C-alpha positions in Angstrom: 108.2 87.4 106.4 107.3 89.4 109.5 103.7 89.4 110.6 102.4 92.3 112.7 98.9 92.8 114.1 97.3 96.2 113.6 98.4 97.7 117.0 102.0 96.5 116.4 102.0 98.1 113.0 100.8 101.4 114.5 103.5 101.2 117.2 106.1 100.6 114.5 104.9 103.6 112.6 105.1 105.7 115.7 108.7 104.5 116.4 109.7 105.3 112.8 108.3 108.8 113.2 110.2 109.3 116.4 113.5 108.1 115.0 113.4 109.9 111.7 115.3 112.9 113.0 118.1 110.7 114.4 119.2 109.5 111.0 122.3 111.2 109.8 124.1 109.2 107.1 122.7 108.8 103.5 122.3 105.0 103.9 120.5 105.3 107.2 118.2 107.9 105.7 117.4 105.8 102.7 116.8 102.6 104.7 114.6 104.5 107.2 112.6 106.0 104.3 112.2 102.5 102.7 111.0 100.9 105.9 108.6 103.8 106.5 107.2 103.5 103.0 106.6 99.8 103.5 104.8 100.4 106.8 102.6 103.1 105.2 101.8 100.8 102.2 100.8 97.9 104.5 98.7 100.2 106.6 97.0 101.5 103.4 96.4 97.9 102.2 94.9 96.9 105.5 92.7 100.0 105.6 91.2 99.1 102.2 90.6 95.5 103.6 88.1 97.0 106.1 85.9 98.9 103.7 82.2 97.7 103.7 82.7 96.3 100.2 85.7 94.3 101.2 84.1 93.0 104.3 81.0 91.9 102.4 83.1 90.2 99.8 85.1 88.3 102.4 81.9 87.3 104.2 80.3 86.1 101.0 83.3 84.0 100.1 83.3 82.5 103.6 79.6 81.7 103.4 80.2 80.0 100.0 83.1 78.1 101.3 81.1 76.8 104.3 78.1 76.0 102.1 80.2 73.8 99.9 81.4 71.6 102.7 
C-alpha cells in the first residue's frame, strides 16, 4: 500500500487533473478515472478526519490510552 502525506496527495490530485486531457485510449481513460476517484475518496476521508468531532474523539481515545498505562 502506498502512503502519501497530505501535500503529496494534493500534488497527485493536481497531476491527475493536468494529465486527464492526455488520455486517448479507453483503457487509459478508465484507469485514469479509477485512480482519480481513489485520490478523491482518500482526500474526502482525510477531510472528515479533521472535523472537530473527529479530533475530539481521537484526543479522548489517546487520553484514555495514556491514562491506562
